[in-house]
C-alpha atoms as one frame of an Amber mdcrd trajectory, in Angstrom:
protein
  10.156-113.745 -62.649   9.600-115.339 -59.270   7.555-118.509 -58.958   5.545
-118.264 -55.808   2.172-119.243 -54.433  -0.440-116.535 -54.079  -2.718-116.400
 -51.080  -5.913-114.417 -50.714  -5.484-111.044 -49.061  -6.979-110.273 -45.705
  -9.778-107.697 -46.003  -8.751-104.175 -45.012 -11.348-104.317 -42.235 -11.793
-100.565 -41.867 -14.932 -99.594 -40.000 -17.515 -97.082 -41.166 -16.813 -93.483
 -40.129 -20.118 -91.711 -40.472 -19.305 -88.752 -38.258 -16.030 -88.006 -39.978
 -17.683 -87.445 -43.364 -20.950 -86.053 -41.984 -22.920 -89.166 -42.730 -23.038
 -89.337 -46.517 -20.704 -89.424 -49.517 -20.206 -86.037 -51.089 -23.115 -84.904
 -53.259 -21.473 -81.661 -54.360 -19.407 -83.497 -56.957 -21.557 -86.571 -57.162
 -21.222 -89.700 -55.085 -19.231 -92.690 -56.195 -21.194 -94.302 -59.010 -18.734
 -96.908 -60.209 -17.689-100.103 -58.547 -14.221-100.762 -57.147 -13.193-102.349
 -60.427 -14.480 -99.444 -62.509 -17.710-101.132 -63.645 -20.971 -99.289 -64.160
 -21.800 -95.751 -65.179 -19.341 -93.035 -66.033 -18.000 -90.995 -63.118 -19.213
 -87.453 -62.740 -16.923 -84.554 -63.512 -14.342 -83.940 -60.817 -14.253 -87.529
 -59.547 -11.443 -89.899 -60.541 -10.600 -93.498 -59.740  -7.555 -95.128 -58.220
  -5.988 -95.592 -61.666  -5.417 -91.809 -61.817  -3.729 -91.649 -58.413  -0.366
 -90.256 -59.515  -1.485 -88.066 -62.411  -1.776 -84.835 -60.424   0.456 -81.997
 -59.262  -0.179 -82.802 -55.618  -2.108 -85.293 -53.510  -3.959 -83.779 -50.556
  -5.201 -85.891 -47.652  -7.982 -84.023 -45.846  -8.301 -86.506 -42.985  -7.196
 -85.779 -39.430  -3.491 -85.865 -38.522  -4.005 -89.110 -36.577  -5.555 -90.833
 -39.591  -2.783 -89.521 -41.819  -0.088 -90.755 -39.429  -1.492 -94.290 -39.475
  -1.312 -94.502 -43.262  -1.643 -92.348 -46.345  -0.992 -92.324 -50.072   2.793
 -92.058 -50.668   3.765 -88.463 -51.292   0.486 -87.021 -50.003   0.424 -83.926
 -47.814  -1.977 -83.545 -44.894  -4.331 -80.543 -44.976  -7.018 -81.661 -42.512
 -10.465 -80.141 -42.675 -11.032 -81.500 -39.151  -8.172 -81.933 -36.708  -8.055
 -84.795 -34.181 -10.018 -82.981 -31.473 -12.565 -81.561 -33.897 -13.175 -84.960
 -35.435 -13.737 -86.463 -31.974 -16.168 -83.670 -31.050 -18.202 -84.156 -34.213
 -18.298 -87.903 -33.611 -19.583 -87.395 -30.075 -22.207 -84.951 -31.331 -23.336
 -87.464 -33.945 -23.777 -90.195 -31.323 -25.265 -88.161 -28.486 -27.417 -85.597
 -30.319 -28.099 -86.240 -34.013 -26.550 -86.534 -37.445 -28.065 -83.159 -38.348
 -26.400 -81.417 -35.403 -23.082 -83.059 -36.275 -23.341 -81.921 -39.888 -24.057
 -78.303 -38.925 -21.166 -78.101 -36.496 -18.866 -80.052 -38.789 -19.632 -77.839
 -41.775 -18.666 -74.720 -39.803 -15.380 -76.244 -38.720 -14.595 -77.559 -42.211
 -15.316 -74.142 -43.740 -12.960 -72.382 -41.349 -10.202 -74.936 -41.879 -10.490
 -74.816 -45.673 -10.292 -71.010 -45.499  -7.090 -71.297 -43.458  -5.578 -73.682
 -46.027  -6.548 -71.278 -48.831  -4.761 -68.430 -47.087  -1.657 -70.520 -46.476
  -0.851 -73.606 -48.547  -2.980 -72.834 -51.609  -2.214 -69.113 -51.778   0.855
 -69.513 -53.999  -0.551 -72.154 -56.345  -0.734 -71.162 -60.044  -3.902 -71.127
 -62.117  -3.088 -74.485 -63.768  -2.670 -76.257 -60.399  -4.198 -79.767 -60.426
  -4.516 -81.389 -56.971  -6.076 -84.746 -56.110  -8.110 -84.610 -52.905  -9.121
 -87.550 -50.751 -10.561 -88.362 -47.328 -11.668 -91.560 -45.592 -14.152 -92.786
 -48.202 -14.638 -90.064 -50.787 -17.182 -88.228 -48.668 -17.832 -84.688 -47.572
 -14.401 -83.875 -46.158 -12.678 -84.239 -49.523 -15.834 -83.203 -51.376 -16.005
 -79.864 -49.603 -12.397 -78.985 -50.334 -12.629 -80.151 -53.950 -15.777 -78.077
 -54.525 -14.118 -74.912 -53.199 -10.915 -75.428 -55.185 -12.842 -76.074 -58.403
 -14.996 -73.000 -57.800 -11.817 -70.920 -57.632 -10.727 -72.307 -60.996  -8.230
 -75.027 -60.146  -8.705 -78.448 -61.770  -9.056 -80.280 -58.480 -10.370 -83.846
 -58.435 -11.803 -86.019 -55.690 -10.601 -89.613 -55.321 -13.544 -91.955 -55.645
 -13.814 -94.133 -52.561 -11.094 -92.160 -50.783  -8.533 -93.844 -48.553 -10.673
 -96.997 -48.335 -10.380 -97.493 -52.099  -6.641 -96.815 -51.941  -6.137 -99.308
 -49.115  -8.118-101.971 -50.969  -5.957-101.362 -54.039  -2.723-101.704 -52.030
  -3.795-104.970 -50.398  -4.880-106.372 -53.765  -1.630-105.328 -55.452   0.501
-106.856 -52.691  -0.827-110.262 -53.755   0.233-109.788 -57.393   3.170-107.367
 -57.722   5.753-109.551 -55.909   5.250-112.273 -58.524   6.319-109.852 -61.258
   9.675-109.159 -59.610  12.894-111.132 -60.160  14.323-111.022 -56.655  17.908
-111.727 -55.729  18.072-112.352 -52.001  21.143-111.215 -50.062  21.838-113.762
 -47.311  24.448-113.716 -44.588  24.967-113.917 -40.855  24.263-111.002 -38.560
  26.917-108.326 -38.918  28.150-109.092 -42.437  26.763-105.760 -43.592  23.703
-106.797 -45.608  21.945-103.454 -45.105  25.086-101.512 -46.009  25.522-103.730
 -49.050  21.979-102.914 -50.190  22.722 -99.202 -49.808  25.914 -99.648 -51.825
  23.964-101.474 -54.534  21.501 -98.588 -54.665  24.371 -96.133 -55.085  25.678
 -97.995 -58.153  22.261 -98.082 -59.830  20.804-101.443 -58.817  17.154-101.891
 -57.858  16.804-102.524 -54.120  13.892-103.264 -51.808  15.158-102.260 -48.352
  12.537-103.711 -46.023  14.441-102.805 -42.869  14.572 -99.156 -43.879  10.829
 -99.192 -44.630  10.185-100.904 -41.285  12.592 -98.648 -39.352  14.066-101.713
 -37.687  17.147-103.892 -38.206  15.262-107.108 -37.533  16.810-108.425 -34.321
  16.053-108.001 -30.629  18.558-105.122 -30.669  17.359-103.766 -34.001  15.115
-100.839 -33.062  16.271 -97.504 -34.487  17.173 -95.083 -31.665  15.343 -92.014
 -32.988  12.898 -93.405 -35.511   9.803 -95.318 -34.393   8.382 -98.076 -36.541
   5.495 -97.116 -38.818   2.100 -98.743 -38.570   1.572-102.023 -40.416  -0.565
-100.205 -42.980   2.052 -97.526 -43.613   4.725-100.228 -43.915   2.607-101.993
 -46.543   2.051 -98.729 -48.398   5.804 -98.204 -48.517   6.393-101.697 -49.881
   3.681-101.270 -52.518   5.135 -97.912 -53.563   8.532 -99.529 -54.154   7.202
-102.629 -55.930   5.035-100.676 -58.363   8.043 -98.687 -59.632  10.492-101.520
 -60.274  11.545-102.397 -63.812  10.493-106.064 -64.194  13.338-106.640 -66.628
  15.997-106.010 -63.967  16.644-107.920 -60.726  15.664-106.479 -57.363  18.029
-107.068 -54.442  16.435-107.706 -51.057  17.671-108.980 -47.708  16.693-112.431
 -46.418  14.150-111.136 -43.915  11.954-113.189 -41.618   8.198-112.994 -41.173
   8.549-110.193 -38.632  10.742-107.105 -38.707  10.421-105.698 -35.233   6.671
-105.450 -34.640   5.784-105.490 -38.339   4.846-108.431 -40.546   6.338-108.956
 -43.994   3.440-109.388 -46.460   2.879-113.094 -47.027   3.039-113.215 -50.826
   6.168-111.069 -50.863   7.792-113.416 -48.357   6.834-116.466 -50.431   8.336
-114.932 -53.571  11.540-113.961 -51.789  11.962-117.469 -50.393  11.549-118.961
 -53.865  14.166-116.670 -55.404  17.868-116.935 -56.224  20.230-116.015 -53.411
  23.606-114.358 -52.923  25.675-115.059 -49.793  27.712-112.386 -48.068  30.347
-113.416 -45.521  33.015-111.775 -43.371  35.326-112.655 -40.503  34.233-112.149
 -36.903  36.525-109.124 -36.564  35.010-107.419 -39.625  31.493-108.203 -38.398
  32.243-106.782 -34.959  33.544-103.582 -36.552  30.444-103.238 -38.731  28.102
-103.856 -35.808  29.805-101.251 -33.662  28.904 -98.768 -36.374  25.330 -99.981
 -36.789  24.641-100.051 -33.052  26.713 -97.040 -31.992  23.810 -95.743 -29.899
  24.247 -98.683 -27.508  27.951 -97.976 -27.027  27.019 -94.737 -25.290  24.161
 -96.250 -23.317  25.038 -99.679 -21.845  21.924 -99.584 -19.647  19.676 -99.444
 -22.724  21.547-102.399 -24.196  21.095-104.277 -20.924  17.342-103.787 -21.073
  17.278-105.270 -24.550  19.502-108.174 -23.534  16.910-109.053 -20.884  14.718
-110.219 -23.773  17.175-113.085 -24.270  16.995-114.430 -20.687  14.605-117.235
 -21.662  17.012-118.373 -24.395  20.422-117.800 -22.802  19.699-117.827 -19.090
  19.983-115.097 -16.506  23.608-115.833 -15.629  24.835-115.440 -19.216  22.867
-112.243 -19.688  24.374-110.846 -16.487  27.855-111.622 -17.798  27.109-109.826
 -21.056  25.831-106.795 -19.144  29.131-106.652 -17.258  31.029-106.629 -20.555
  28.837-103.765 -21.772  29.259-101.663 -18.652  33.017-102.193 -18.725  33.205
-101.175 -22.390  34.518-104.520 -23.626  32.503-104.201 -26.814  34.529-106.408
 -29.152  34.356-109.273 -26.666  30.632-108.804 -26.046  29.676-108.553 -29.707
  31.830-111.542 -30.628  30.157-113.691 -27.965  26.677-112.570 -29.012  27.452
-113.491 -32.604  28.921-116.909 -31.850  26.530-117.983 -29.113  23.240-116.400
 -30.168  23.016-114.925 -33.640  25.007-117.436 -35.710  23.139-120.535 -34.429
  19.800-118.774 -35.009  20.804-117.834 -38.564  21.949-121.358 -39.429  18.697
-122.836 -38.154  16.634-120.399 -40.181  18.423-119.947 -43.514  18.322-123.539
 -44.715  14.646-123.831 -43.855  13.456-120.550 -45.342  15.861-119.770 -48.214
  16.690-123.134 -49.690  18.672-121.725 -52.629  21.210-120.103 -50.290  23.151
-123.368 -49.898  24.161-123.415 -53.574  24.397-119.656 -54.087  27.439-117.582
 -54.952  29.381-116.369 -51.908  31.112-113.005 -51.702  33.606-112.143 -48.958
  33.777-108.717 -47.395  37.459-108.158 -46.686  37.071-105.100 -44.453  34.439
-102.886 -42.851  35.263 -99.853 -45.005  32.689 -98.155 -47.219  35.124 -98.444
 -50.127  35.254-102.230 -49.792  31.461-102.434 -49.674  31.158-100.216 -52.743
  33.648-102.298 -54.718  31.723-105.444 -53.840  28.475-103.833 -55.003  30.098
-102.834 -58.291  31.354-106.398 -58.704  27.833-107.764 -58.302  26.056-105.154
 -60.371  28.756-104.737 -62.974  28.929-100.966 -62.596  32.075 -99.144 -63.803
């Protein structure tokens, strides 16, 4: 188990959304009558707490598509009772006219949208179907849908406190779960294939926390995925929590030696502390092998030297305009091996050496494995060697 300091979580900081839930928590199933920790009176029938989150056939998020895109419970589907435009219209009505007018108009829209979902998504559900329904705070959006589904005969339940309760739970858990994990941190210079090594470890049955995959970014100035935007910070944290909660604490979890930021996203502080206090494993390879691996990882730049040039401009302050111009010439002329080799030796390797000893102190004494070639077979054999798979 990792030994790491625990810091207090930042509050979720979500603002009140009166218009979205028509002003009040749902009364059709009973409002939330227990505290966040489960204290107080028994919940009314049809209302469940966060501890029951994954005990249902399906999790339905009734919030707008924009809210869902920012963050949602892992595995949830989005069946909005108000779409983005409708939600905005109801909010404007609430502010400019009255809460009563907003509720009347909102109820009509919600009724029509629930009817549409009944005719489509819910039409094929069997009699024993058990969905969990949630909205922003356990109010009328989820309450309305839950009431209708229960009236039909399905054992639908409304999540007490809605997304706000879920988000609070995630932030709280991210201060405790990392300390229950025995991390083994994969270190190595840019281009040694750390991400591929993690994928190989996954394929042989090891537990892996792939932060770069969750962040949709490879961590460097050139690391943005070409066709996959980064998630929001909240959705990134939900993904991390969803992985951490499922790990077997009796087995190690392999993770890459990430920095505080992965692209535009921040690695949760307690997780970072625990990783930095954990045992390490060094991966190394020759420059030629690293160049070959990087040409595969960054193949999208090979076909678009102009895009690479725009990213290289971010390094002008560090390397100077003249050096960046020289690298752009190499890119345009297709001299990729030369360009990548120079970037590794002049930029990435010095940055790695400055960072690794400061942030992952156990790396200096850790076992070192050498990747002999860039082939998938070599990576797989190395993963089997580490994990002991047949």
